[in-house]
KEKE-281075 format. One record per residue (C-alpha): x, y, z; residue in one letter. Coordinates in Angstrom, 3 decimals, padded with zeros to 6 digits. Each point is the difference from the previous one (the first is absolute). Layout:
N
         xx         yy         zz   residuo
          X          Y          Z         a
...
This chain:
709
         xx         yy         zz   residuo
    021.787   -010.491   -003.567         m
    003.333   -001.103    001.353         a
    000.160   -003.079    002.151         t
    002.129   -000.868    002.979         n
    000.400   -003.581   -001.146         g
   -002.997   -001.212    001.959         v
   -002.973    002.169   -000.775         q
   -000.835    003.191   -001.842         a
    000.926    003.122    001.921         s
   -002.634    002.436    001.145         n
   -000.306    002.548   -002.843         p
   -000.929    002.776    002.429         l
    003.142   -000.447    002.081         v
    003.162    001.597   -001.341         h
    002.689   -001.269    002.313         d
    002.925   -000.898   -002.228         h
    003.007    000.841    002.176         p
    002.058    001.900   -002.580         t
   -000.842    002.868   -002.355         p
   -000.180   -000.515   -003.735         l
    003.006    000.940   -002.090         n
   -001.365    002.184   -002.786         i
    001.848    001.164   -003.093         a
   -001.485    002.932   -001.894         i
    001.245    000.634   -003.520         v
   -000.234    003.727   -000.644         g
    000.043    002.902    002.419         a
   -002.361    002.435   -001.634         g
   -003.186    001.156    001.662         i
   -001.551   -003.479   -000.242         g
    003.035   -001.862    001.297         g
    000.573    002.383    002.884         l
   -003.686   -000.111    000.897         s
    000.161   -003.790    000.086         a
    003.088    000.226    002.192         a
   -001.853    002.241    002.450         i
   -003.076   -002.231    000.137         a
    002.026   -003.189    000.437         l
    002.364    001.593    002.483         r
   -003.010    001.017    002.057         r
   -001.043   -003.662   -000.041         s
    003.304   -000.845    001.662         g
    001.846   -001.578   -002.927         h
    003.593    000.362   -001.205         h
   -000.041    001.934   -003.270         v
    002.808    000.422   -002.542         e
   -000.474    002.367   -002.960         l
    001.972   -000.490   -003.217         y
    000.090    003.078   -002.246         e
    001.912   -000.016   -003.259         q
    000.621    003.786    000.003         s
    002.288    001.893    002.362         r
   -002.579    002.650    000.996         f
    002.758    002.514   -000.691         s
   -002.158    002.700   -001.561         s
   -003.654   -000.794    000.476         e
   -002.326    002.075   -002.131         t
   -003.633   -000.291   -000.821         g
   -003.348    001.637   -000.329         a
   -002.720    000.553    002.542         a
   -002.372   -002.616    001.369         v
   -003.710    000.055    000.740         h
   -000.688   -000.979    003.581         l
   -003.687   -000.668   -000.388         a
   -001.885   -000.778    003.231         p
    000.430   -003.746   -000.482         n
    003.807    000.398   -000.189         a
    000.336    002.757    002.556         n
   -001.859   -002.092    002.526         g
    002.661   -002.669   -000.302         i
    002.769    002.513    000.642         l
   -001.807    001.286    003.057         r
   -000.514   -003.555    001.220         h
    003.786   -000.299   -000.110         w
    000.376    003.271    001.901         g
    000.983    002.075   -003.040         l
   -001.684    003.379   -000.483         v
    000.779    001.126   -003.541         a
   -000.432    003.700    000.749         s
    003.117   -000.241    002.173         t
    002.101   -000.834   -003.058         f
   -001.428    002.400   -002.536         g
   -003.433   -001.248   -000.956         a
   -002.691    002.547   -000.739         n
   -003.708   -000.586   -000.201         s
   -001.915   -000.608   -003.220         m
   -002.759    002.620    000.174         d
   -000.837    000.871   -003.569         k
   -000.038   -001.334   -003.575         i
    000.206    002.372   -002.946         m
   -000.678   -001.359   -003.489         e
    000.943    002.039   -003.109         y
   -000.304   -000.416   -003.720         n
    003.232    000.286   -002.043         p
   -000.423    003.746   -000.413         a
   -000.258    000.486    003.762         g
   -003.775    000.432    000.263         g
   -001.490   -001.391    003.218         v
   -002.049   -003.166   -000.462         i
   -000.651   -000.774    003.653         r
    000.961    001.536    003.320         d
   -000.557   -002.602    002.716         i
    000.280    000.916    003.679         d
    000.866   -003.174    001.960         l
    000.123    001.429    003.506         t
   -003.553   -001.003    000.834         g
    000.138   -003.374   -001.752         a
    003.268   -000.907    001.722         n
   -001.672    000.227    003.387         e
   -001.722   -003.324   -000.635         m
    003.309   -001.921    000.095         w
    001.600   -001.018    003.263         q
    003.473    000.810   -001.338         h
    001.101    003.038   -002.031         p
    000.726    000.136   -003.727         w
    003.495    001.423   -000.349         e
    002.770    000.463   -002.558         l
    003.598   -000.760    000.906         v
    003.366   -000.045   -001.712         h
    000.951   -003.571   -000.892         r
    003.536    000.414    001.334         v
   -001.251    001.356    003.331         a
   -002.407   -002.915    000.326         l
    002.651   -002.490   -001.035         h
    002.486    001.403    002.499         d
   -002.500   -000.185    002.844         r
   -001.000   -003.560   -000.887         l
    003.664   -001.016   -000.154         k
    000.646    001.587    003.382         e
   -003.039   -001.751    001.504         t
    000.921   -003.378   -001.484         a
    003.682    000.029    000.913         t
    000.209    002.308    003.019         g
    000.750   -001.455    003.405         k
   -003.130    001.525    001.514         d
   -003.356   -001.585   -000.561         g
   -001.702   -003.349    000.534         p
    001.812   -003.140   -001.084         g
    003.581   -000.449   -001.142         p
    001.295    002.627   -002.418         a
    000.137   -001.067   -003.638         a
    003.407   -000.175   -001.665         t
    000.447    001.737   -003.363         l
    002.520   -001.338   -002.502         h
    000.596    002.378   -002.916         t
    001.778   -000.885   -003.256         a
   -001.429   -003.509    000.498         s
   -001.558   -001.194   -003.212         k
   -002.051   -003.202    000.284         v
    000.397   -002.211   -003.076         v
   -001.733   -003.195    001.085         n
   -002.703   -001.130    002.406         v
   -000.956   -003.587    000.848         v
   -003.574    000.362    001.207         a
   -000.230   -003.494    001.473         e
    002.975    000.399    002.339         s
    000.057    003.787    000.426         g
    003.551    000.321   -001.314         k
    001.267    003.138   -001.751         l
    003.127    000.487   -002.037         s
    001.644    003.392   -000.393         l
    001.968    001.158   -002.991         e
    003.233   -000.236    002.004         d
   -000.636   -003.692    000.723         g
   -001.352    000.406    003.529         t
   -002.764   -002.445    000.953         t
   -002.669    000.824    002.572         i
   -002.549   -002.327    001.610         s
   -003.294    001.380    001.255         a
   -003.338   -001.216    001.309         d
   -001.775    002.599   -002.139         v
    001.103    001.824   -003.139         v
   -001.845    003.162   -001.052         i
    000.451    001.245   -003.548         g
   -000.444    003.773    000.310         a
    002.227    000.910   -002.919         d
   -002.422    002.031   -002.060         g
   -001.386   -000.114   -003.510         v
    003.269   -001.390   -001.379         y
   -000.055   -002.740    002.650         s
    002.606   -002.741   -000.248         k
   -001.744   -002.093    002.641         t
   -003.275   -000.179   -001.913         r
    001.203   -002.726   -002.349         k
    000.775   -002.310    002.918         f
   -003.699   -000.129    000.850         v
   -001.103   -001.109   -003.465         h
    003.200   -001.275   -001.571         g
    000.147    002.589   -002.752         q
    000.325    003.708   -000.564         e
   -003.257    001.946    000.058         s
   -000.948    001.915   -003.096         n
    000.301    003.712    000.705         l
   -001.530    002.119   -002.711         f
   -000.438    003.667   -000.679         s
   -003.186    001.671    001.138         s
    000.457    002.241   -003.027         g
    001.093    002.883    002.183         k
    003.226    001.433    001.317         a
    000.606    002.678    002.607         a
    002.360    002.893    000.527         f
    000.529    000.795    003.644         r
    001.777    002.718    001.896         f
   -000.169    002.132    003.117         l
   -000.040    003.785    000.343         l
    000.166    002.234    002.997         q
   -003.248    001.906    000.441         r
    001.839    003.206    000.856         k
    001.641   -000.042   -003.442         d
   -003.394   -000.301   -001.667         v
   -001.488    002.781    002.135         l
    002.775    002.406   -000.930         e
   -001.199    000.064   -003.597         d
   -003.290    001.907   -000.447         p
   -000.846   -002.181   -003.019         v
    000.270   -003.309    001.840         t
   -000.979    001.149    003.497         a
   -003.779   -000.415   -000.569         p
    000.562   -003.706   -000.687         l
    001.065   -000.597    003.594         v
   -001.963    002.608    001.930         e
   -002.077   -002.653    001.815         h
    001.688   -001.984    002.749         l
   -000.630   -003.712    000.563         n
   -001.335   -000.306   -003.524         t
    000.244   -002.718   -002.643         l
   -000.146    001.602   -003.462         s
   -000.632   -001.872   -003.251         l
    000.033    001.159   -003.624         w
   -001.819   -002.395   -002.324         f
    000.611   -000.305   -003.716         g
   -001.591   -002.635   -002.200         a
    002.882   -002.462    000.338         d
    002.324    001.689    002.474         r
   -000.184    001.669    003.372         r
    002.012    001.822    002.630         v
   -000.172   -000.727    003.724         v
    001.398    002.435    002.554         m
   -000.206   -000.238    003.780         y
    001.995    001.290    002.949         p
    001.985   -001.682    002.740         c
    002.541    001.112    002.631         n
   -002.612    002.212    001.634         h
   -000.882    001.480   -003.412         n
    003.619    001.091   -000.616         a
    000.654   -002.565   -002.749         t
   -002.140   -000.646   -003.069         l
   -000.140   -003.429   -001.582         n
   -000.738   -000.229   -003.738         f
   -000.953   -002.999   -002.127         v
   -000.584    000.553   -003.731         f
   -001.770   -003.078   -001.407         i
   -000.017   -000.324   -003.792         h
    000.157   -002.526   -002.862         p
    003.282   -001.865    000.362         d
    000.689    000.292   -003.737         t
    000.531    003.740    000.433         e
    002.804   -000.235    002.548         s
    001.375   -003.335   -001.194         h
    000.041   -001.416    003.505         a
    000.375   -003.776   -000.150         t
   -000.438   -002.927    002.368         q
    003.731   -000.451    000.330         s
    000.439    003.547    001.274         d
    000.840    000.493    003.642         a
   -002.171    002.051    002.339         w
    002.566    002.760   -000.152         n
    000.382    000.312   -003.798         k
    000.886    003.569   -000.808         q
   -002.644    002.081   -001.784         g
    000.334    003.413   -001.558         s
   -001.891    003.255    000.310         i
   -000.233    000.154   -003.780         e
   -001.761   -003.380   -000.020         q
   -002.557    001.109    002.573         v
   -000.717    003.293   -001.750         l
   -000.495   -001.791   -003.305         k
   -002.355   -002.606    001.467         v
   -002.019    002.751    001.742         y
    000.328    002.721   -002.631         e
   -003.772    000.607   -000.098         d
   -000.353    000.486    003.776         f
   -000.349    003.167    002.088         d
    002.973    002.350   -000.570         p
    000.286    000.497    003.739         a
    000.427   -003.737    000.465         l
    002.631   -000.097   -002.747         k
    001.876    002.847    001.649         k
   -000.075   -001.956    003.227         l
    001.596   -002.932   -001.841         i
    002.849    002.227   -001.118         s
    000.932    000.565    003.653         k
    000.959   -003.648    000.511         v
    003.609   -000.926    000.612         d
    000.728   -002.209   -003.051         p
    001.932   -002.436    002.169         a
   -003.085   -000.587    002.141         e
   -002.360   -000.807   -002.869         l
   -000.627   -003.750   -000.411         k
   -002.173   -002.058   -002.320         v
   -001.187   -003.578    000.224         w
   -002.470   -002.288   -001.707         q
   -003.123   -000.945    001.952         l
   -000.061   -003.785    000.021         l
   -002.814   -002.392    000.680         d
   -000.212   -003.725    000.566         m
   -002.631   -002.703   -000.275         e
   -001.463   -001.096    003.304         k
    002.129   -002.719    001.566         l
   -001.900   -003.201    000.840         p
    001.775   -000.091    003.346         s
    002.395    002.122    002.038         w
    001.410   -002.808    002.124         t
    001.833   -003.289   -000.211         k
    001.054   -001.929    003.072         d
    002.142    002.418    002.037         k
    000.046    002.782   -002.608         l
   -002.562    002.815   -000.273         a
   -000.114    003.058   -002.228         l
   -000.967    003.435    001.273         l
   -000.804    003.389   -001.500         g
    000.916    000.657   -003.625         d
    001.692   -003.391   -000.217         a
   -003.471   -001.529    000.394         a
   -002.265    002.703   -001.453         h
    001.800    002.904   -001.708         p
   -001.826    003.317   -000.056         f
   -000.089    002.745   -002.549         t
    000.235    003.366    001.824         p
   -003.430    001.306   -000.930         h
   -001.402   -000.133    003.521         q
    003.143   -000.148    002.123         g
   -001.020   -003.251    001.689         q
    003.023   -002.207   -000.633         g
    001.744    000.899    003.252         a
   -003.207   -000.293    002.006         g
   -000.777   -003.443   -001.372         q
    003.528   -001.187    000.748         a
   -000.450    001.215    003.568         m
   -003.304   -001.866    000.228         e
    001.780   -003.142   -001.222         d
    002.577    000.463    002.741         a
   -002.660    000.280    002.691         v
   -001.677   -003.200   -001.179         a
    003.320   -001.856    000.089         l
    000.733    001.157    003.514         g
   -003.469   -001.079    001.081         t
    000.083   -003.561   -001.342         v
    003.523   -000.551    001.352         l
   -000.349    000.934    003.679         p
    002.669   -000.625    002.579         k
    000.249   -003.702    000.738         g
   -000.890   -001.126   -003.536         t
    001.322   -003.467   -000.761         d
    002.221   -000.005   -003.133         p
   -001.921   -003.021   -001.235         a
   -003.123    002.155   -000.172         d
    001.576    002.653   -002.233         v
   -001.206   -001.264   -003.431         p
   -003.615   -000.144    001.184         e
    000.250    003.416    001.647         r
    001.429    001.550   -003.167         l
   -002.951   -001.393   -001.946         k
   -002.289    001.666    002.521         l
    001.887    003.281   -000.478         y
   -000.661   -000.278   -003.718         e
   -003.675   -000.734    000.617         k
   -000.318    003.078    002.214         i
    001.638    002.328   -002.487         r
   -000.510   -001.411   -003.486         y
   -003.425    001.340   -000.958         d
    000.393    003.421    001.589         r
    003.452    000.707   -001.429         a
   -001.088   -001.008   -003.480         h
   -003.246    001.951    000.284         m
    001.865    003.203    000.805         i
    002.552   -000.859   -002.671         q
   -002.851   -000.118   -002.503         e
   -001.418    003.284    001.290         y
    003.388    001.564   -000.616         s
    000.011   -001.302   -003.562         r
   -003.450    001.448   -000.576         q
    001.087    003.332    001.425         a
    002.819    000.103   -002.514         g
   -002.222   -000.414   -003.043         k
   -000.145    002.873   -002.453         d
   -002.940    002.353    000.276         w
   -002.727   -000.207   -002.624         v
   -001.764    003.153   -001.176         d
    001.690    001.941    002.762         g
   -001.264   -002.312    002.757         k
    001.581   -002.825    001.983         p
   -001.243   -003.506   -000.710         q
   -000.383   -000.684    003.712         i
   -000.694    002.171    003.025         d
    002.836   -000.964    002.265         m
   -001.689    001.528    003.013         m
   -002.454   -002.890   -000.262         s
    002.601   -002.425    001.318         y
    001.143    002.248    002.824         t
   -002.076   -001.751    002.657         a
    001.329   -003.420   -001.002         y
    003.546    001.278    000.086         n
    000.047    002.456    002.888         f
   -002.550   -001.801    002.148         g
    002.275   -002.996    000.513         h
    002.404   -000.533    002.892         f
    002.154   -003.051   -000.587         e
    001.026   -000.293    003.636         v
   -003.602   -000.724    000.966         d
   -000.852   -001.939   -003.146         n
    002.951   -002.395    000.233         s
   -000.501   -000.559    003.706         a
   -003.652   -000.816   -000.597         n
    000.669   -002.437   -002.842         v
    002.869   -001.636    001.865         f
   -001.863   -000.584    003.247         k
   -002.993   -001.488   -001.811         r
    002.303   -002.201   -002.073         w
    001.634   -001.261    003.183         l
   -003.376   -000.677    001.576         w
   -001.039   -001.987   -003.071         s
    003.043   -002.226    000.469         k
   -001.291   -001.091    003.398         k
   -003.699   -000.782   -000.329         p
   -000.352   -001.320    003.571         d
    000.358    003.430    001.612         l
   -002.616    000.975    002.560         y
   -002.144    002.841   -001.337         w
   -002.458    001.942    002.098         r
   -001.649    003.375   -000.253         m
    001.335    002.559   -000.613         p
    001.589   -001.412   -003.137         l
    001.548    003.328   -000.998         s
    003.084   -000.533    002.134         f
    000.882   -003.559   -000.849         g
   -000.130   -003.361    001.797         p
   -001.019    000.139    003.628         y
    002.381   -001.243    002.712         p
   -001.516   -002.228    002.635         g
    000.656   -002.858    002.403         p
    000.687   -002.490   -002.798         r
    001.915    002.017   -002.568         q
    001.826    003.300   -000.128         d
   -000.466    002.642   -002.718         a
    002.703   -001.653   -002.122         l
   -001.737   -003.359    000.040         g
    002.367   -001.626    002.492         r
   -001.497   -002.300    002.591         m
    000.055    001.532    003.449         q
    002.448   -001.626    002.374         t
    000.393   -000.293    003.740         g
   -003.243   -001.917    000.588         h
    001.648   -002.151    002.674         s
    001.056    003.111    001.943         q
   -003.465    001.478    000.164         r
   -001.407    000.128    003.507         v
   -003.578   -000.987    000.796         f
   -002.201    000.088    003.088         k
   -003.361   -001.659   -000.503         t
   -002.716    000.166    002.620         t
   -003.006   -002.185   -000.705         s
   -003.177   -000.829    001.824         v
   -001.733   -003.097   -001.332         k
   -003.632   -000.377    001.019         f
   -003.150   -002.009   -000.533         i
   -002.646    001.849   -002.014         t
   -003.027   -000.316   -002.268         s
    000.255   -001.638   -003.400         r
   -003.338    001.458   -001.055         t
    001.196    003.529    000.719         y
    003.453   -000.276   -001.509         l
   -001.252   -001.516   -003.229         e
   -001.830    003.289   -000.575         t
    003.482    001.512   -000.479         l
    000.853   -002.287   -002.926         f
    000.194    001.944   -003.271         p
   -001.524   -002.726   -002.224         t
   -001.752   -003.345    000.330         s
    003.221   -001.758   -001.008         s
    001.151    000.495    003.595         f
   -001.534   -002.233    002.678         r
    000.902   -001.714    003.241         f
    001.323   -003.523   -000.335         k
   -001.823   -001.064    003.159         s
   -003.784   -000.019    000.248         l
    000.113    000.961    003.676         a
   -001.403    003.379    000.882         t
    002.995    000.842    002.155         i
    003.439    000.636   -001.428         c
    003.267    001.675    000.921         t
    001.542    003.298   -001.000         a
    002.857    002.208    001.171         s
    000.678    003.647    000.406         f
    003.703    000.456   -000.556         s
    002.299    003.011    000.273         v
    003.479   -000.198   -001.530         t
    002.729    002.588    000.328         t
    002.811   -000.261   -002.534         l
    003.347    001.715    000.164         d
    003.395    000.112   -001.696         n
   -001.688   -000.133   -003.394         m
    002.680    000.779   -002.603         s
   -002.553    001.187   -002.550         w
   -001.113    002.643    002.521         l
    003.527    001.140    000.727         g
    000.205   -002.111    003.144         g
   -003.277    001.210    001.487         d
   -003.228   -001.916    000.471         g
   -003.744    000.140    000.521         y
   -002.858   -001.865    001.646         s
   -003.073   -001.782   -001.308         h
   -003.168   -001.365    001.582         l
   -002.239   -002.581   -001.612         g
   -002.945   -002.299    000.507         l
    000.904   -003.544   -001.033         y
   -002.859   -002.451   -000.519         i
    001.171   -003.621    000.215         h
   -001.312   -003.140   -001.652         g
   -001.201    001.739   -003.163         v
   -000.322   -001.961   -003.232         e
    000.190    001.610   -003.439         y
   -001.706   -002.022   -002.695         q
    001.471    000.386   -003.479         k
   -001.998   -000.068   -003.207         k
    001.249   -003.515   -000.736         d
   -001.486   -001.260    003.269         g
    003.270   -000.394    001.888         s
    000.675    002.076    003.083         s
    002.691    001.256    002.349         i
   -000.306    000.593    003.733         v
    001.586    003.009    001.616         g
   -000.442    003.051    002.206         t
   -002.040    002.830   -001.512         y
    001.174    003.570    000.607         l
   -002.931    002.414   -000.464         p
    001.869    003.114    001.190         v
    003.529    001.011    000.919         l
    000.565    003.385    001.631         f
    003.455    001.524   -000.443         e
    001.492    003.216    001.274         n
    002.267    000.768   -002.967         l
   -001.108    000.822   -003.535         a
    002.859   -001.751   -001.834         d
   -000.849   -003.593    000.986         p
   -003.698    000.724   -000.468         i
    000.530    001.060   -003.604         i
    002.353   -002.894   -000.662         s
   -002.265   -002.556    001.626         g
   -003.128    001.202   -001.748         r
    001.504    000.274   -003.469         d
    002.424   -002.900   -000.075         e
   -001.625   -002.464    002.397         l
   -003.681    000.846   -000.178         g
   -000.260    000.214    003.779         m
   -002.796    001.904    001.711         n
    002.233    002.627    001.562         k
   -001.147    003.284    001.479         i
    001.611    002.728    002.088         h
   -000.459    000.783    003.665         c
    002.174    001.101    002.883         d
    001.402   -002.864    002.085         l
    001.537    000.647    003.413         a
    001.898   -002.742    001.834         i
    000.760    000.180    003.724         d
    002.585   -002.419    001.460         r
    000.979    002.176    002.941         s
   -000.603   -002.982    002.302         k
    001.624   -003.340   -000.921         p
   -003.018   -001.887    001.308         s
   -002.534    001.814   -002.148         s
   -000.672    001.010   -003.595         y
   -002.360    002.723   -001.210         r
   -000.974    000.871   -003.549         a
   -002.484    002.658   -001.010         t
   -001.341    000.776   -003.450         a
   -001.324    003.462   -000.773         s
   -000.802    002.408   -002.796         w
    001.044    003.615    000.583         r
   -000.187   -000.408    003.759         g
   -003.266   -001.984    000.046         v
    000.736   -003.424    001.496         k
   -001.979   -002.976   -001.274         f
    001.988   -002.973    001.389         l
    001.731   -000.944    003.233         d
    001.937   -003.260    000.088         l
    001.629   -000.951    003.303         a
    002.032   -002.933    001.265         l
    000.840   -000.132    003.696         d
    001.874   -002.422    002.232         d
    002.393   -000.842   -002.826         l
    002.441   -002.769    000.861         e
    002.898   -001.187   -002.089         a
   -000.276   -003.552   -001.299         d
    003.507   -001.223   -000.822         a
   -001.204   -003.348   -001.302         d
   -002.296    001.619   -002.573         d
    002.832    002.054   -001.516         a
    001.395   -003.124   -001.660         s
   -003.312   -001.359   -001.231         t
   -001.878    003.182   -000.977         e
   -000.409    000.181   -003.782         h
   -001.093    003.584   -000.084         g
   -003.124   -000.580   -002.095         t
   -003.013    002.033    001.049         i
   -001.961   -001.790    002.677         g
    002.240   -003.036   -000.330         g
   -001.963   -001.246   -002.991         e
    001.580   -002.582   -002.272         s
   -002.212    000.787   -002.977         d
    000.986    000.745   -003.578         y
    000.413    003.749    000.305         g
   -001.545    003.454    000.304         i
   -002.998    000.622   -002.268         l
   -000.834    003.490   -001.293         t
   -002.230    001.542   -002.632         y
    001.207    002.664   -002.406         k
   -002.441    002.595   -001.264         y
    000.773    003.141   -002.023         i
   -003.007    002.124   -000.997         p
   -000.486    001.086   -003.593         a
    000.520    003.719   -000.502         t
   -003.198    001.884   -000.764         g
   -002.162   -003.116    000.317         e
   -001.308   -000.319    003.565         p
   -000.695   -003.585    000.985         g
    002.317   -001.503   -002.614         k
    003.462   -001.427    000.484         a
    003.042    000.218   -002.216         d
    001.639   -002.797    002.022         v
   -001.677   -002.568    002.231         e
    001.436   -003.365    001.059         y
    001.118   -002.076    002.996         a
    003.643   -000.250    001.095         c
    001.995   -002.216    002.336         v
    003.311    000.270    001.859         v
    001.113   -003.637    000.428         p
    001.831   -000.569    003.293         h
    002.356   -002.598   -001.480         a
    001.095    002.246   -002.841         e
    000.508    002.924    002.348         e
    002.300   -002.144    002.143         a
    002.265   -000.543   -003.013         r
    000.859    003.700   -000.008         t
    000.800    000.106    003.689         v
   -001.159   -002.056    002.958         s
   -000.516    002.204    003.052         p
    002.198   -000.685    002.996         t
   -002.038    000.296    003.187         v
    002.072    001.444    002.828         q
   -002.637    000.275    002.718         s
   -003.593   -000.885    000.735         v
   -002.066    001.487    002.819         a
   -003.498   -001.222    000.781         r
   -002.848    001.802    001.688         s
   -002.820   -001.429    002.034         s
   -001.822    003.285   -000.004         k
   -000.822    001.528   -003.403         a
   -002.706    002.399   -001.076         s
   -001.198    001.554   -003.261         i
   -002.312    002.998    000.050         k
   -001.448    001.768   -003.037         f
   -001.806    003.312   -000.202         d
   -001.762    000.277   -003.347         a
   -000.507    003.748    000.332         g
   -002.096    001.591   -002.711         d
    000.421    001.639   -003.390         w
    000.858    003.313    001.627         d
    002.797   -001.347    002.207         s
    001.266   -002.624   -002.442         l
   -001.066    001.356   -003.399         p
    002.115   -002.452   -002.015         t
    000.210   -002.981    002.361         l
   -003.365   -000.195    001.753         h
   -001.290   -002.834   -002.188         h
    003.147   -002.040    000.682         i
    000.112    000.800    003.710         a
   -003.681   -000.906    000.288         a
    000.572   -003.266   -001.811         g
    002.875   -000.921    002.277         l
   -001.888    001.090    003.119         a
   -002.714   -002.454   -000.957         g
    002.352   -002.990    000.130         v
   -001.050   -002.030    003.064         p
    002.767   -001.281    002.255         i
   -001.224   -003.106    001.853         y
    003.321   -000.803    001.549         g
    003.725    000.476   -000.404         v
    001.906   -003.046   -001.216         v
    003.463    001.494    000.285         s
    001.741    003.332    000.343         a
    003.690    000.426   -000.611         k
    002.820    002.341   -000.998         v
    002.546   -001.544   -002.379         v
    003.251    001.795   -000.770         e
    002.749   -000.923   -002.411         g
    001.970    000.526   -003.185         l
   -000.860   -000.603   -003.627         g
   -002.967    001.432   -001.859         v
   -000.930   -001.433   -003.425         p
   -000.735    002.510   -002.763         d
   -003.367   -001.584   -000.942         v
    001.276   -000.386   -003.574         a
   -001.737   -003.379   -000.178         s
   -003.423    001.676   -000.028         c
   -001.855   -000.994   -003.167         r
   -003.395   -000.320   -001.568         r
   -001.808   -003.129    001.032         i
   -001.387   -000.486   -003.507         e
């Protein structure tokens, strides 16, 4: 991760003050999709397109559920710009006999987004409008047409245009298609494009023109239908767009028969005579349909393939779409995969990304997308294989769940957040894990240490008393705990603390009540020992600190209602109850301020100068009553706590008249606390040593709590 010159930055915090400057080479569907995703992340995007977009043409595009979901995530509903649903697949043999008639309406209900067919130009126009329009999240992308990129320096993010213009960017995206010029700047050499052995004629017809002819009308009688005619080594694909008004045709055949070559442009002119010759053995109705094509609209191109690239990225440069993984058009997934690439890029480059982090983030983008894009690329290859004995070599419906059941918005977000978490292994995790690291008094959800400890307000009321060693030692969890003194009397304190202005609680606070047993020695396995104050129970009236204290600190915290009454300056009342059933009254009367004590009060419970607070962590094993998953002693050292923040005592008031009254109740009145209330009610109080109310600023975060051994 980037550094600030002193220490590594927090990988979860994206707070770089300026947006990234991103240059996208190519403004096709992939480039425009990347512009939308990165614009939405708040970055400045410049698109460099070598064409002039003067007369955009093209075929139709499959918007499978995985792709359509992305559009809808961006607020684009394809049916508003001509898309129609994909409800049916008709498969024919060359003579026009029906092989399969597949109704998709029921099957499509299992996907959260619709399967639709849209005209490529309509989709492209809407993406361009969304990327460059003034409305929408983030700054509008700027489109530069007639801007041919001839050189990219991946290490510095510099681009050179054919006219000599030089551009510097934090990120360069090569979205310039199968004939990519940026690809070589990732690997230092041109990639080897090779023929798939097939070429394709393509053209569009208006459905009304086909319906007017009684010979061809039956071919298009079904709306929202993808129709395919399969020969041994050639096929015809027809599907509608523009609300079924326009029909898209792709005639895939051996490239030797149309003489399409790799050097041909996408828009190489074909001829009706060529098509009729290549498909001379097909259904006469289909051939008559071909004769209706405007010769000027008929194009032919070679279907190219490419070996899998070992990497799509280098330093500040990343490839996207067909530049990284070119698709043959057998399953119409090229556009969808480019859109998925775009989503992943936008995810790993959120607003506030440090430019120094870009190379690592681009590698993560590649990791997110590499296997899936190439898997679907391979499926498309398999779908394009010639049939054998009148049957396909693969059932393409078998990969539908893998393809359609994916939503890159969710997938990328999931991978990215877990990657970020892995970069900061000291995050606090507590149940439920499903939603990420748990914010608490020591650390927020992004792993930043909580601040404002010195501004936290505390009011601690404690009553220290003489009691029975023999009784209190029955509350020790193991024999490793014992009293340091052999005397049968000892001291303990009941203490109530109210905290406020806690930044991790949004400025609010809570109260806690505990029994603190002083003079307790914990003997380690090596024979050494530490002396501290043992805390057998701590009641709190807010769930958040209970969860935090149990999980992170191992403290014996439990919930109850705590009510504090300071209506009279000379008195203090605290009551503890469970659903209206009171089990403790703690009262201090005749309180008098002691100005001298305010400067000498250390704020430790009961005024003890021992090592720290001792606790015992125990987490039961699931499904195994009587067994523990976790069981060990912990300590909160006073000296280490003081390094975080040393409380500033502002006032001390002492009482000469204090009382503590417990009512143990029974299992009916206190069904979850009776055993604790009974145990506390049994604590004998032989005499009060001191009773005081201490108020001040500065509350440590207890981050020093640790295992004793």
